[in-house]
Every structure is written in C-alpha cells, then in structure tokens.
N, C-alpha and C positions, 0 to 999 in steps of 0.2 A: 760119204759126202756130208758136208755140214748142213744141219737143219737151219732153215732160215727163220728170221724173226716172224712170229705169228701176226696175222692181221689184227686179231683181238683176243685178249684173255681177260678174265677178272683180275683185278689188282690183288696183291697179296693181302690176306686177311679179310677180304670182302666176299669171297666165294665159299666160305666154310672150308670143308675138306675137299670140295670139288664134287663129291658125290651128291650133295644136296641139289646141285644145279641140274642134275639129270631129270628132275621132275618137271623142268620148264622147257626143255628142248633136247635135241639129239646132240650129245657131246661129240659124236664122231664127225659132225659137220664142221666143227671148229678145228683149227690147225693144231691146237694143243690146249690142255687144261693146266692152269697154273695152280700149284699146290703149295700152301705155306701161309705164313713163314714157318720154316722147318728149322729146328735147332736142338740143342741139348736141353734136357729137362732141368728144372730148378732155376736158381738165380733170383734176383730181387727186382725183376722187371715189374713196373706198375701194372695193375689190372686194366684190361681194356675198358674203355668207356666211350659213350657218345652223348653229346649234349647239343641242343639246338641253339643257334645264335641268329641274329638278323642277317648275317652274311653267309651262313651255311652251318655245317656241323663242325664242332670241335671234338677231336677224338684222341685217345691214347692208342699206341700200337697194339694190335691184336697179340695175344700170347702165342708163343711158338707151339707148333705141333711137335711133340717129342719125336725125335728121329726114329726111335725104336717102334713107335706106333705106325709111323709112315712105312717102314720097311716090312713090318709084320702084318699090317692090316690094309693100308691104303694102296700101296703099289701093287699088291696082288689083285686087288679089285680092278684097278685101271688096266693092268696087263691082260687080265682075263677077258676084258671087253675090247681089246685091241686099241686102246686109247693112248695118245701121246701125252706126256707129262713134262712140265717145266717145274722144277723144285726151287722155290724162293727160299734162300738160306740166310738166316740171321745169326750173328754171333758177336760177342763183345770183345773177343780176342782172336788173334790169328789161329791159335791152337783150337779154339772152340769151333771155328769155321772148318778147319782142316779135319777135325775129328768127325764132325757132322758129315762131311763129304766122304770120308773113308767108310763110315757106317752105311751110307747110301750105296756106295759102290759094291759093298760086300753083299748086298741084297740079291737074291736069286731073280728078283723081278726088276732089276735095274735096267733091263733092256727096253722098258717102256719110257725111260727118262731120255728126253731129247735135248734138254737144256737145263741150265742152272742160272738163277738170278741171285747176285750177291747184293745185299742191302747195305749201301754205304751211308744211309741215314740213321742206321742203328748206332747206339751209344758205344763208344770204344773205351774200355776200362783203362787202357794204358795212358789215356790223356789226363787222368785224374792226378793232380799234383800230390807228391809225397812229401810229408813233413816229418822229420825224425824217423823215417822208415815206415810211417803209417800213411794210408791213403787219405787224401783230403776229403772233406765233406761236401765239396761242391759237385755239381752234376758233371758227368762225363760229356765230352764233346762228341759229335758224330764222327765216324770215319772220314766223311767227306771234307772235314775241316783240315785234314792233313793229307795233301796229295801223295807224299812219299809213303805214308802208311797205306793208302789205297793201292799204290803200285805194288807194295809188298804183299798185301792181302790178295789181290787178283793174281799175282804170280804164284802164290801158294795154291790158290784154287785151281789155276790152270794145270799145275803139276799133278793134281789129284784126279783130273778128269781126262777121258779120252779126247784125242785131238779133234775128232769130228763132232763133238758135242758142243752145242751153242752155249757160250758163257757170256752173260750180260750183267751189267752193273747198273744199280739204281741210285740216283741222286736227285736232290730237289731243292726246295726253297730254303732248306737249312744250310745249304752249301755256300760259303763265302766267296768262292771263286770257281764257278762251274767249269770254266774253260780249263783251268789248271787241273782240276780233279778229273775231268773227262780225259784229258791227255794222259794223265797218270794211269787211269783205269785201262785205257786202251793199250798203253805201253806195257801194262802188267798181263795182258792177255784177253781182255774183254773184246768180244766181237760184235757187241751191240750195247747201246745205252738206253736206259729207261729214265725219262725225265719227268719228275713229279712236281706239279705246281703247288703241292701242299706247303703251307708256310707256318713257321713256328707261331704258337698261340700263347695262351695265358699262363701255362705252367710247364714244368719239365716234361719233355717228350710229348707235348700236346701240339697238335697241328690243326689248322683250319682247312677243311676240304669242302667240296661241293661246286656248284655251277659258278660261284663268284670267283673262283681261282682259275677259271679257264684262261683269262688273259695272261696270267703268270705262266701257265704251262706253255702257251703259244710263244711267250717271250723267251722261255728257255730253249724251246726247239729252234726258234729263229736265231738266237745267239749262237747255239752250237753249229747250226748249218753255216752261219757266216764265218765262224772260226774254222770250220772244215774247208770252206772255199778259199780261205786265206792261208791254208796250210798250217794252222796253229794246232789242229787236232786231226789225227788220221781219220779218214772217212770210214764210218761204220753206220749201219742202220740205226734209226732212232725210234723209240716207242714213246708216246705221250700218255700221261695219266694225270687226271685232275681236271675237272670241268668237262670231261668227255662222258656223255650219257645217252646220246642218240645219234641218228644219222647226220644231221647238220653239224653238230659239234665235232664228230669224228672226221668229217670232210674238211672242216676248218683246220684241224690238226694236220691232215694230209697236205693241205695247201701250204701250211707253214713249213712242211718238210719232214713230217713224221711218216715212217714206213708202216707203222702199226700203232695200236692204242691199247690201253688197259682201261677197263671200266671199273670204277671204284664204288663210292657210296650210292651211285645210281642204281645198282642192282639190288640194293637193300630193299628198295620199294618196287623195282621192276626188273626181276632177273631175266625176263625175256629180251631185255635191251641188248644183251650180248649177241643174240642172233640177228637182230635188226642192224646193229652196228656192223657185224660181219658182212651182211648182204650189201650194205651201203659201200663199204670199202672194197669189196670184191668187184663191184660194178664200176668203181672209180678208176681213173687213169693212175698207173703206178708212179711212185716217186722216182726221180732220177736215180739210177743205181749208185749205191754208196758202198758196195762191198770191196774188200781188198782184192788185189790181183789174184791171190791164191784161192779166192773163193768165187771167181767169176764163173766157174763151171758148175757150181752148186745150184740147186733149185729147190723150191719149196717141196717138202715131203708131201706125198699124196696119201 
C-alpha cells in the first residue's frame, strides 16, 4: 500500500542528516524523517549561507548529501532503529536525478525509504542558453519554470521507484505558473505536492524564508486547492512549508487545505517544534480526502 503524506517533517536541508534531531525528541513518533537534499557529489552549487534581514532569513540552498554517504552510513542508521525515511532528491539534470535514485534503490537498506521528494526549485542545467555550442553565463532557471521538463523529470523518477512508494514534488515562490507546474508534476507521477512559500531574494539561488512568508505559503495552498476543485489539477495531498513553525501556523495551513506541513528555519532555533506541530495536527480535524481513486484504500503507515 502507498505511504501517505506525513503530518510533519523537517524541510530539506533544515534537519541536518536527520540523526541530529534524535537529541530533541523520539523520531519514531513522527510519521517519517525527511533526509536530504540527496544528490551526486561535486558540481558548482553555491555554498549554503544564512543571513538575517528585517523580513526573515535570506538563505542559499543547503549542499547535497552525497548519495554514497546516504546509502553507506545514513540509511543503515535509520533502518536499524526502525525509522521511516523520505529522501529529498536534488539534481540539475534528469540523468543526475535518475542516477541518484538508482543508487538509492541499490542500497541494502532501501527498505526504510517510504518516499522520495523531487526538488523542482533546483536549478536545471538544460535551461542555460547555448551560444556557439558553449553554455551561456547566465543563471540556470529552476525546473519549475518549465512544466514539460517537470513532467519528464517526474516520469523518469516514477519509473525508477516502486509503485507503492510515495513520490512528491516540491515547488514554490520561484515558480511562474504553479498550477501548470503542479499539473505537469502530477501527470508525471507525483502523488503529493510540497508547496514552499520561499521567494527569490537578492542573489542567484537565494530565497527569503521565515514567518513573513507564511501568507505566501497559504496563498499557494489556496490556489492549488482552488485549481483542484475546478478540475485544473488532479487532486493529490498537499504539504505546506514556509512560515510554519508552531501549532497555530500549522493549523492555519491545515485550514487553507494542507494535509501536512514541513518545518524549515523554525527548527534551527527550536528543534522540538517538530513534535509540537505533530501533536497539533494529529489532534486537528483531517483535510477533506484528496487521494486518487486507486489510493482510497491506503492508510497512513503505523
């Protein structure tokens, strides 16, 4: 049966390797631990950074956890403790994402992986203009800027994974047309969407995060719920990330139509917020079911 969207996880890059969170609460009480971003080593990605602004934090993406480290060190640790893992995968090409997923699947400890999240906010190398056979010097656009590229990427990912494994796609404030990109991602095989309110900031691959972007996150959730109700996007569960850091903000996301949430920069100062948010959502009324007909019999893994 398909694993259902967790009530709460840390956002990719905010929970370290996931093991660090074990000092602050019982990971087994959460539906799953999100591990990542996971990807191929190397590349020219900018170094992660955080800087304060009056509106929140400006950050660059966290560097990827090399997939070989994940398979040789981290997955064995999680599986030995009976913990469920969602791997957040980032890659700048379809081949890089496919290679990462193949390496994950070859792991003897892949059995603890219950889901994969594909980062559509990541830079896509193929979008760089070529002049005279050479790549241009301009910054690459994110995957989410090209719905057809997203459809192909998710289709490739779906082919690499077991059919009962949750595949979710993450997009956010960098996306020029969230409805079109969401429709393409679901068409490619995504069975859940993660909606990030993070908005582009002052430099390449920099984003503003924090409580101030909560309304942006709620706007994305509301827009996608409206599009689903109108039949413009197939109905799938939604997770909200951005401005969610405690019980009230997680419940606001639930009222907007989110089935689950991810806690980002809030856990940098208060890691125990993960468990408080989980308790708040577990006690709240569930969102109206948004699963597809072939998933109606599935239920949250215990």
